C-alpha positions, 0 to 999 in steps of 0.5 A, a space after each residue: 904573740 905569734 899564736 895570737 897573730 896567727 889566730 887574729 889574721 888567719 882566715 878560715 875557709 870552714 864555716 862553723 855554725 856553732 854559737 859564741 858560748 855554751 848554752 847557759 840560762 840567761 839572767 836578762 839583766 842586760 842586752 843579749 850580746 851573745 845572741 847578737 854576736 851569734 846572729 851577726 856571725 851567721 849573717 856575715 858567714 852567709 854573706 861571705 863578708 870581707 874584712 880589712 884588719 889591722 894588727 898593731 903592737 905597742 901602738 905601731 901597726 904591724 900588718 894590714 890585710 883584707 881577708 875574704 874568707 873568715 870564720 866570723 864565729 871565731 872572729 867575734 868570740 872575744 866580744 862574748 867575754 863581755 856578756 854579763 847575762 850569766 847567772 853568776 853575774 846577776 846583781 853584780 853591776 850598777 846600771 846607769 841609763 841615759 840618752 845621747 844626742 841622737 836620742 839613742 839609749 845608752 846603758 852603762 853597767 859598772 861592776 860593784 866595788 866588791 864584785 868578783 868579776 873580770 868584766 869591769 864595765 859594759 856600755 850598750 848604745 841602742 837605737 830607737 828600735 832597741 838594736 845595738 849600735 855600739 858596745 864598749 867594754 873593759 875586762 880585767 884579769 889578774 892573778 899571780 902570774 899575769 894580768 890582762 886588760 881588754 878594751 872592746 869596741 864594736 859598732 853596728 848600723 840599724 837595718 837588715 843583717 848583718 849590722 856589724 860595721 867595725 870592731 876593735 880589741 885592745 889588750 895589754 898583757 903583763 907577765 910575771 917578771 916581764 914588761 907589759 905588751 900591748 896589741 890591738 886588732 881593728 876590723 872594718 867590714 866591707 859593705 
């Protein structure tokens, strides 16, 4: 937990120009999340955007802090885990498309019952121009030693880059022979 807190709250002065994930051929079965995250990280690094972050353990806020120097590539990396455009994931999801009250397109990808994937569900909300305005995802990982559940939420606005407004990561970890621990990180990007 100490390592996680150090990673989550630590601001980095160096600006990594790398990408969120290694270059892998995309299946284009869903929105280009990795591309979005790469563009946002680059725009936020260029702008030297500040973020107000809160870290909570078991529902209790432990620390809130404004960070003025942050490596956005590293900060947004956990959201790349929700990318379902990897070739190995092609065809493993059912798709439900609808429109919300604002006329935005909502696409929900749910893992099929027999699918072997950690990503259980991803929902993209896109504006009329096809820009991402919200992402929600659930990722599960289970093995003999531990189990984790990550719930990801990201909000963006339309217009010029950067678009990111708010993000939230909620993770519950259950280690073998130990109780479950839950922590969350919420970030509000200064506009």
